C-alpha positions as CSV (number, residue, x, y, z in Angstrom):
1,M,21.7,-31.9,92.6
2,S,24.8,-30.2,91.3
3,H,24.6,-26.4,90.9
4,V,27.1,-24.5,88.9
5,T,27.3,-20.9,87.6
6,R,25.8,-21.0,84.1
7,P,27.9,-19.1,81.5
8,Q,26.0,-16.4,79.7
9,D,27.2,-17.3,76.2
10,P,29.1,-20.6,76.2
11,T,31.4,-21.1,73.2
12,F,33.0,-24.3,72.0
13,S,36.7,-25.0,72.5
14,S,38.4,-28.3,71.9
15,H,40.3,-28.2,75.2
16,Q,37.2,-27.4,77.2
17,F,35.3,-30.3,75.5
18,I,38.2,-32.7,76.1
19,Q,38.3,-31.8,79.8
20,L,34.6,-32.2,80.3
21,A,34.7,-35.5,78.4
22,L,37.4,-36.7,80.8
23,D,35.5,-35.5,83.8
24,N,32.4,-37.4,82.7
25,Q,34.2,-40.6,81.6
26,V,33.2,-40.0,78.0
27,L,36.8,-40.0,77.1
28,K,39.2,-42.4,78.8
29,F,42.9,-42.9,78.4
30,G,44.3,-46.4,79.0
31,E,44.3,-49.6,76.8
32,F,41.2,-50.5,74.9
33,V,40.7,-53.3,72.3
34,L,38.8,-52.0,69.3
35,K,36.7,-54.1,66.9
36,S,39.6,-54.0,64.5
37,G,41.7,-55.7,67.0
38,R,43.9,-52.7,67.5
39,I,44.9,-51.7,71.1
40,S,43.9,-48.1,71.4
41,P,45.4,-45.8,74.1
42,Y,42.0,-43.9,74.3
43,F,38.3,-44.5,74.0
44,F,35.4,-42.2,73.4
45,N,31.9,-43.2,74.5
46,A,29.3,-40.7,73.3
47,G,26.6,-42.6,75.2
48,L,27.9,-40.9,78.3
49,L,27.3,-37.4,77.0
50,A,24.6,-37.3,79.5
51,T,24.8,-33.9,81.3
52,G,23.3,-30.6,80.3
53,E,26.7,-29.0,80.3
54,M,28.2,-31.5,77.9
55,L,25.3,-31.7,75.5
56,S,25.1,-27.9,75.5
57,L,28.8,-27.6,74.6
58,L,28.7,-30.3,72.0
59,A,25.6,-28.7,70.4
60,R,27.4,-25.3,70.3
61,G,30.3,-26.9,68.5
62,Y,28.0,-28.5,65.9
63,A,26.1,-25.2,65.5
64,D,29.2,-23.1,65.1
65,A,30.6,-25.6,62.5
66,L,27.3,-25.5,60.6
67,A,27.1,-21.7,60.7
68,E,30.7,-21.5,59.5
69,Q,30.0,-23.9,56.6
70,I,26.9,-21.9,55.5
71,S,28.9,-18.7,55.6
72,A,31.7,-20.3,53.6
73,N,29.1,-21.5,51.0
74,N,27.2,-18.4,50.4
75,G,26.8,-16.3,53.6
76,D,23.1,-16.8,53.6
77,N,21.8,-17.7,57.1
78,E,18.3,-17.6,55.7
79,Q,18.7,-20.7,53.5
80,E,16.9,-23.8,54.7
81,L,19.0,-26.0,56.8
82,V,18.0,-29.5,57.7
83,I,20.0,-31.6,60.2
84,F,19.7,-35.3,60.8
85,G,20.7,-37.7,63.6
86,A,20.7,-41.5,63.5
87,A,18.9,-43.3,66.3
88,Y,19.6,-43.4,69.0
89,K,22.6,-41.4,70.1
90,G,22.1,-38.9,67.3
91,I,18.7,-37.8,68.4
92,P,19.7,-35.5,71.3
93,F,22.6,-34.2,69.2
94,V,20.3,-32.8,66.5
95,A,17.7,-31.5,68.9
96,A,20.2,-29.6,71.0
97,T,22.0,-28.4,67.9
98,A,18.8,-27.0,66.3
99,Q,18.3,-25.0,69.5
100,A,21.9,-23.8,69.5
101,L,21.7,-22.7,65.9
102,W,18.6,-20.6,66.7
103,L,19.9,-19.1,69.9
104,H,23.5,-18.3,68.8
105,H,23.3,-17.9,65.1
106,G,19.6,-17.0,64.3
107,I,19.4,-20.0,62.0
108,N,16.0,-21.7,62.2
109,A,17.1,-25.3,61.3
110,K,14.8,-28.2,60.8
111,W,15.8,-31.5,62.3
112,G,14.8,-35.1,62.2
113,Y,15.9,-38.6,62.9
114,N,15.1,-42.2,62.1
115,R,13.5,-45.0,64.0
116,K,15.3,-48.3,64.4
117,E,12.0,-50.0,63.5
118,A,9.4,-48.5,61.1
119,K,6.2,-47.5,62.8
120,T,3.1,-49.3,61.3
121,H,0.4,-47.1,62.8
122,G,-0.3,-43.4,63.1
123,E,1.9,-41.5,60.7
124,G,3.9,-44.6,60.0
125,G,7.4,-44.8,58.5
126,N,10.8,-44.8,59.9
127,L,11.6,-41.1,59.8
128,V,10.5,-38.5,62.4
129,G,10.7,-34.7,62.3
130,A,11.5,-32.6,59.3
131,D,10.4,-33.8,55.8
132,V,13.7,-34.5,54.1
133,T,12.3,-35.2,50.7
134,G,14.2,-33.3,48.1
135,K,16.5,-31.7,50.7
136,A,20.2,-31.6,51.1
137,V,20.7,-32.8,54.7
138,W,23.6,-32.4,57.2
139,V,24.2,-35.5,59.3
140,L,25.6,-35.2,62.8
141,D,27.4,-38.1,64.5
142,D,29.7,-38.9,67.4
143,V,32.6,-40.9,65.9
144,I,33.1,-42.5,62.5
145,T,35.3,-45.6,62.8
146,A,34.7,-47.9,59.8
147,G,32.0,-45.8,58.2
148,T,29.5,-48.6,58.1
149,A,26.8,-46.9,60.2
150,M,27.1,-43.7,58.3
151,R,26.7,-45.5,55.0
152,E,23.4,-46.9,56.4
153,V,22.3,-43.4,57.3
154,V,23.1,-42.2,53.8
155,E,21.0,-45.0,52.4
156,I,18.1,-44.2,54.7
157,L,18.1,-40.6,53.5
158,E,18.5,-41.5,49.8
159,Q,15.5,-43.8,50.1
160,A,13.5,-40.9,51.5
161,G,14.5,-38.8,48.5
162,A,17.1,-36.7,50.3
163,S,20.8,-36.1,49.6
164,V,23.7,-35.6,52.1
165,A,25.0,-32.0,52.2
166,G,27.8,-32.9,54.6
167,I,28.7,-34.7,57.8
168,I,30.0,-33.3,61.1
169,V,31.3,-35.7,63.8
170,A,32.4,-34.9,67.4
171,L,35.7,-36.8,67.2
172,D,37.9,-37.8,64.3
173,R,40.4,-40.5,65.1
174,K,42.3,-39.7,61.9
175,E,43.0,-43.4,61.7
176,K,43.7,-45.7,58.7
177,G,41.2,-48.4,57.8
178,Q,42.2,-51.3,55.6
179,A,43.6,-48.8,53.1
180,E,45.8,-45.8,53.6
181,H,42.8,-43.5,54.1
182,S,40.6,-42.9,57.1
183,A,36.9,-43.7,57.1
184,I,36.2,-40.0,57.1
185,Q,38.4,-39.4,54.1
186,E,36.8,-42.3,52.2
187,L,33.3,-41.0,53.0
188,A,34.2,-37.5,51.8
189,A,35.6,-38.9,48.6
190,T,32.7,-41.3,47.9
191,L,29.9,-38.8,48.8
192,K,31.8,-35.8,47.5
193,V,30.6,-33.7,50.5
194,P,32.5,-32.0,53.3
195,V,33.1,-34.2,56.4
196,R,34.5,-32.3,59.4
197,A,35.2,-32.9,63.1
198,L,35.0,-30.8,66.2
199,V,37.9,-32.6,67.9
200,D,40.6,-35.0,66.6
201,I,43.4,-37.1,67.9
202,D,45.9,-34.3,67.5
203,D,43.8,-32.2,69.9
204,L,43.9,-35.0,72.4
205,I,47.7,-35.1,72.1
206,S,47.9,-31.4,72.4
207,Y,45.8,-31.6,75.5
208,L,48.1,-34.1,77.2
209,A,51.2,-32.0,76.2
210,D,50.2,-28.6,77.4
211,D,48.9,-26.8,80.6
212,H,45.3,-27.5,79.9
213,G,45.9,-31.1,80.8
214,A,47.3,-30.0,84.2
215,Q,43.8,-28.9,85.2
216,N,42.6,-32.4,84.9
217,G,45.6,-34.3,86.3
218,Q,46.8,-35.4,82.9
219,H,49.7,-33.0,82.3
220,K,53.2,-34.3,81.8
221,D,52.0,-37.9,81.8
222,A,54.9,-38.9,79.6
223,T,53.9,-42.5,79.2
224,Q,50.4,-41.7,78.1
225,L,51.5,-39.0,75.8
226,A,54.1,-41.3,74.2
227,K,51.4,-44.0,73.7
228,M,49.2,-41.5,72.0
229,Q,52.0,-40.2,69.7
230,H,53.1,-43.8,68.9
231,Y,49.5,-44.8,68.0
232,R,49.2,-41.7,65.8
233,E,52.4,-42.5,64.0
234,Q,51.5,-46.2,63.6
235,Y,47.8,-45.9,62.4
236,G,47.3,-42.2,61.6
237,V,46.6,-40.6,58.2
């Protein structure tokens, strides 16, 4: 069992998150073939966000972003906040974020998620947790690549009588799709809601280029940095 000194009040920083992601193999640098056929110099696997430290930091990032959004809207932390995560990876994200919102911002958010297959007994249905009917819901996700999965989530919520208030993702690749816009930009334009990210490819490039990377053996890797910069120039928005 690994024992570490637990911080009294952990706060989110992009560099700390990137370093932890590298330590836990969530983020890898190298060469990876994407579904699009592109050769990416990095890969983010949210399925490996499987430690208390990583989940806590990610949840704090989501919570801080949500609290900031509420403050920007009307400054009312008492307004009802409903957050939603898509099965399966999104479930721990929303559960941990609801707790972080309460502990760090005093916001008593409601949270829910969907089942992959509708339940035919008991309470039935394919939604679990907060009643989203008539609510404007914030959706949390790891990465939006093509936007297909997120559109399915939006459809699920709309069928339940809810609307989407906004979307927050862990990582924005800031990458073109078939058109000149990224999937995130297209979603924001289509849904007419804010879509924001905790970390993006520019943060990854910054990490490789500065002294934070030295702490994880990544500093001054000129080849890797050049690959990231070239990929950004070639496919970035």
